[in-house]
N, C-alpha and C positions, 0 to 999 in steps of 0.2 A: 530502535525497536521496529520489527516488521508490523505492518498494519493488519488487523484482523479481517478475515474474509466473512462475508455474509453467507449464511447457510443457503443452499439451493432451495430448501423448503420455504424459507422466508421470501426469497426472490419470487418463487412460484406464487405465493400468497399475494404478494404485492402486485404481480402481473395480473392475477385473476381479478383482483379488485379493480385495477385500472381498466381491464377489458370490460368488466361488467358496467362500469360507469360510462365508458365510451359507447357501448352497445345500447344502454338505456337512453342515451341522448339521440342515437341514430334511429332506434326502433322504439317509439314510445310505448307500444303495447307490451314490450318486454318488462317494463316496470310494473304494469298491471298484472302480468303473469307472475312475477316474483311475489307480489302482494297476495295473490290468490293462493299460490303454493304455500306461502308462509302460514296463511290462515288454515289451510287444510292440514298441514303438518302439525300445527299446534293442537288442533282438535283431535287428531289421531293419537298424539302422545298423551293428551289429557284423558281420553276415553279408553286407552289401551295401556294400562300400567305394565303389563307383561312385556309389551313391545319396548316401552321406555327402558325397563330394567335390562332387557336383552341387549339393546343398543348401548346402554351405559356400561354394562359389564364387558362388552367387546371393545370399548373405547371408541365407538362410532357415533355417539350421540352428538358430539360437538361438530362433527364434520358435515352434518346434514345441511345446515344453513349456508355454508360456504361452498357446497359441492356444485360444480358446474362441469359441463363438457361443451367444447366448441367444435366447429367443423370448418375446414378450409379445403380448397381444391387447387392444387398446383399444376403448372403447365409443363415444367421441364425437369430433367434429371438433376441439373445444377440447383434448381430451387429446392428440390427434395433433400439433396445432400446438405445444403446449408441449414435448412429448417431442423434437421437432426442435430446439428451443432448448436443451434439457437436454443432448442428445448433442453439440451444437455446442461446448459447453464442453470436451468430451473429444476434439475434433478429428474427429468422426464426421459424415458427410453422408449424405443419402438417395440411394441408388443402386438403380435398377431399379424397375419396377412389376410386380406379380404379381397376377393375377386368379385366385383360387382357387375362385370360384363355379362355374366351368366344370367343376370336379372335385367338386362337391357340398359345398363348404365356404363358408359365407356371409360371407366376408371378402375384402378386397383388401389388399395388403401392399407394403412396401418393406424394404430392408435399410439400416440405418445402420452405416457403417463408415468407416475412414480411406480415403483415395483415392490418396495418393502413395506411391511405393515405399519411401521411407525410413520413413515412419510405419507402413506395413504390416509392415516387418521388425522394428520395435520391438515392436509389439503389434497384431496384426490383429483385435482384438476387434470383433465384429459382432453386431447384434441384429436378428433378423427380426421386424418390427413390423407387426402386422395391425390393421386397423380393421373392426369389425363393420358389416355392411351391413344396417341395420335394415329397409330397404325390402324385403328378401327374406323377412321374416316375413309370411306370408300372412294371418294373423289380425290384422285391423286393431286390435282391442281390445288384444291382446297386444303388438302393435307399439307402440302408444301407451303402454302401461304400462311396457314395457321402456325406452322413451325417457325417460319421467319418472323412473324409478329411476336411470338413468345421469346425467341432468341434475343430480340432487341430490347426487351424490358428488364428492369432491375427492381426487384421487389423489396430489397433490403437497403436501408440507409448505409452509407459508408461508415458512419460512426457505430452502428449496430454490429457490422462485420468486425470492426476494429476491437470492440469490446468482447466479442466472441473469441477472437484471437487472444486477447489479454487473458481471458478466463482459461483458455487452453494452455497458454504458456506459464501462467503463474499458479494455476490450480484453484483459482477463485477470484471473486471481485470484492473490492472494498465497499463500504457503505455508499460513498459518493458514486462509485462506478456502477453499483447495483441499481441505484435510483435512476441514473442516466440510461442504463441498459433497458430498464422497463419502459421508459419513455420512447426510446429509439425503436425497440422491438414492436411496440404498439402500432407504429406507423405502417408496418407490413400488413396489419389486419384491418386498417381503417377503410371505410367506404369512400370511394371517389366517384362522383357523378359524371365525370367526363370519360367517355369511352376513348380507346386508342385507335378505333377503327371507324370507317364510314358506316352510315346506315345501310348501305348496300352490302358491304362485307358482313356486317352483323346479321343481316337477314339470311345470307347464304350459310353462315355458321349455324344460325338458329334452325334453319331447315334441315341441316344435317343432324343436329340434336341440340336442344335448348341448353343443356349443360355445357356443351362444347362452346357455345356462344358466351356463356357466363365466365368460363375459365379464360378464354383467349382475348376477350374484348376489353379488358380493363387493366389498370395500372398494377394491380396486385390482387392477392387472394383474400378479398374482404371476408371477414368472418360472416358466415351465412346463417348461423344460429348459435345461441348460447343457452344451454339447457340446464335448468335447475332439477333437483331430485325431489320427488314427492313420495310420501309414504302411502298415498291412496290416489292412484292415477284415475280411477273411475270417478271419484268425487270431483277431481279437477276437470275431467272431461265433461261431466254433467253441469258444472258450475261456470264453465268458460262463457257460455252465451249470456249469463247474467252480467258479465263484465264487458260485454260487447265484443267477445272473441268467438269466432266460428271455428270449431275443431274439425279435423279430418274425420271421415266417416267411421273408421274403426281404429282401435288401439292395436298397434303392431306388436307382435310377439305372442307369448303364451296367454291363456285366459286368466281371469281373476281366480285366485286360489287362496286357501288358508296359509299355505307355505309358498311364498313367492319364489319363483325360479328365474334365473337369467335376467332378462331386461324387457320391460314393456315401455313403449314410446307412443306419444301422440304429438300432434303439432297443429298450429293454426296457419291459415293461408299466408302466402308470401306478400310482402309489401309491393305495391306498384310504385316504383321510384322513378323520378324524372332523370333522364340522362341526356347528355349532349354528345352527339356523334361527331367524330372528326370529319373534316371535309376540305376541299380545296378552297372553298370560299367560307361563308359563315357556317358555324356549327349548326347542325340540324337537331332539333329536340325530339326525343322519343321517350319511351318508357321501358322499364326492365323489371322483371319479377324473379327474384332468386332467394331473397333473405326472408326468414320466417321464424316463428317461435316454436319451441319444442319443449316437452316435458317428459321426464322419464321416471320409472319406478324400478328399483333394482332388487333382485332376489339373490338366492344362493347360486354359487358357481357349480355347474354340473360337471361330473367326470366324463371321460370319453364315452363310457357306457350310457350315462344319462343323456349326454348330448346327442348320441345316435338315436336314442328313443325320441327325444324332443324333435329332432329334424324329421324323423319318419312321421310322427304325428302331425306336425305342422304341414308337411308336404301333402299328406293325405287330405287335409281340409282345403288347402289352397288349390289343389288339383280339381276339386269338385265344386267349390263355392267361390265365385268370383265377385268382388265388390267393385262396382263401377264408381266413376267420379261423383255421381249423385248420391251414392250410399244407399241405393234402393234395397240392396240385399245385406246391409250391414247387420241387421238383427239375425238373419239366417246364418250369417258367418259366425257371429259371436256364439250363437246357440250350438252350432255344430262343433266349433272349436272346444267349447266347454265339455261337450259330450265325448269327443275323441280323447281329450286329455285326462279322462278318468283312468286311462291306462297307466298314467304316471302317478305314483303314490303321492298323496297330499298330507304326509306326516313326516316331520323332521326325522323321527327315529327310523321309519321305513326307508326314507331316502338314504340315510346313513347305512343301515343294515344291508341294503341292496347295492351298495357302492355306486349310487347314482349321483351323489353330490359331495362336495368338500366341506369339512367342518374343522373348526378350531377347538382343540381340547384344552381343558384347564382343571387343576385339582380344586375340589371344593373345600371349604373350611372343615367339614366333617372328615374328609379324606386326609387332610393335613394332620388333624388331631389323631386319627387312627394310625398314621405313619409314625408318629412320635412314640406311641406305645408299642409298636411292633409292626413290621412291614405287612401291609395288606396283600391280598391276592394279586398276582402279576398279570392276570388276564384283563384287558380293558373292558370287555363286556361285563365281567363280574364286578369290576369297579364302578361301572355305570349303574348296574343294578343295585348296588349298595348305596349309591348316592355319593360316592367318593370322587367320581370323575364326571365332569360336565362337558357338554359339547354345544357349540353354537355355529350357525351357518356362516361360511366365508362369503362375503359379498362378491358378486360378479362385477368385475371392474372393466369389462371389455364390451364388445359390440357384437351384433348379429347381422350378417350380410343381407339376409332377406329383409329384415326390418329396416336396415339402412336404405336399401334400394326402394322399399315401399315409401319411406319418408321422402326420399329424393324425388320419386315419381309424383307423389301427391303434390309436392310444392313446385314442380315444374308446370303444374296447371292442368295436366291431362293424364290419361292412362297410357300415354305414349310408351310403346315398347319397341325395342330394336332387337332383332335376332342376329347377334354377332357370332359369326362362324369362327370362334376362337377358343382358346383354352387358357387356363390360368398360367400366368407368366411370373411366378414368384422370383425366379432367378434374375430376371431383368429388373424387377422392382428393387431387390436387395443390392444389385449392382449400382443402381442409381442412388440408393440410400447410402451406400458406402459402409454397410453393416448388415449383419444378420438379424432379422426380427426375432424377438424372443417368443418362445412357445408359452402361451398363457396357461395351458393345462399343466405344464411342468411347474410353472410358478405356483399355482394353487396346490399342487401335490407337495411341493417343497414346504409350503407354509403349514399344511396339514401335518405332515410328517414331523416337522420341527416342533410343533405345538404338542403333539402326542409324546414325543421323546421327552420334552421338558416336563410335561405333566407326570409321566410315569417315573421319571427320576425323582421328582418331588414326593411321590407317593410310596416309593419302595425301591426294589432292586434295580440296578443299572444294567444288568445283563439280560435284558428282555429281547425276545424276538418280536419286533413290532410289525404289524401288518401295514403296508403302505398302499393306499388306493391308487391305482394306475389311471 
């Protein structure tokens, strides 16, 4: 009898738990952060029964406690190609292309995550994965040296690669293989305090950009943050100092709203970790700051129309109010952000009616009862008005390039900015990846359309002309 394969969802959950335990041991404040977020979330659910009911109805309540996103930075096309195959074992696919060079960070990125609703509700683990753009290092000699250093390293264990190949050949992994895979894959993300370069080389890389030094100088792409999801990021931000954690000056993303949109993120300062630099004689001790704590609050996914409005409003504030490393203007920024975002409706129904956000549709018990006695009206708006058709926001599962760059810059220790005279290079990224990244807006539109079709079929005629939000 053939052995049964472990589901990718289960492997992903096992890996998430193993990663969380490893990171808790490496970054003690992460454990404190998890406890704080759990306390805030419990209070939110207790004090907001409508929110609890909405999350439960959408099948999202159980995912909150296990939800995490991580971030890694890779150095070569080969590393990116293999990481795609590694995440595929866990049912995670590349979604979205993010060019962070426009915000002064010399990388471009994607998000590896589950894509279907059932998998997301089991465990929505995602990893924001960046690839260093060596071509953005202006010093030709340093660029060649960095390339040679990266070409010589191997960030995956031989056994991890063998198990990836086993998965590709057989279509899955057995229980024993899955357990071994999680342990072997974890080694890629582990922190190593020994640099692969000398202190002098590290300084030259650091002077070019601190992130370049972080990517090039170590044995692998150590996980640099592991982010829990909170239901009230403002409460977490306010209470972090009570737990001995200093948050960044402002929360990245949209302002606080009744109807949460997209993604809000904050973080605490990176650890200063001891490292040993390689040398001809004895290793030289130094310090390195790259890894940090991060928290996120997720809202509804916006349509292309909604996203254009969001981007325009955010750019208008960032262009006028700058927040320095000391946070002297943080209050002014938050106030101006809230004022500008009044132009974006703060009502679920208005967001839906104006085609600004994506929603999941479902028949109500009253609608099902009405359908039994005779088909109700076929117009979705009429069904909603009668209470026969319900809608709930689809959670934004992806990332925001401006916010990601803001978090990166904050935790590099300064407001350092580089003006890279370049443009987006998605073709090169996808060539390195060995696949086309999926369009996140198309995925949300498909989920919305499928839910509306299923709901309308349950409520009445099948020959409906359904409106699909683009």
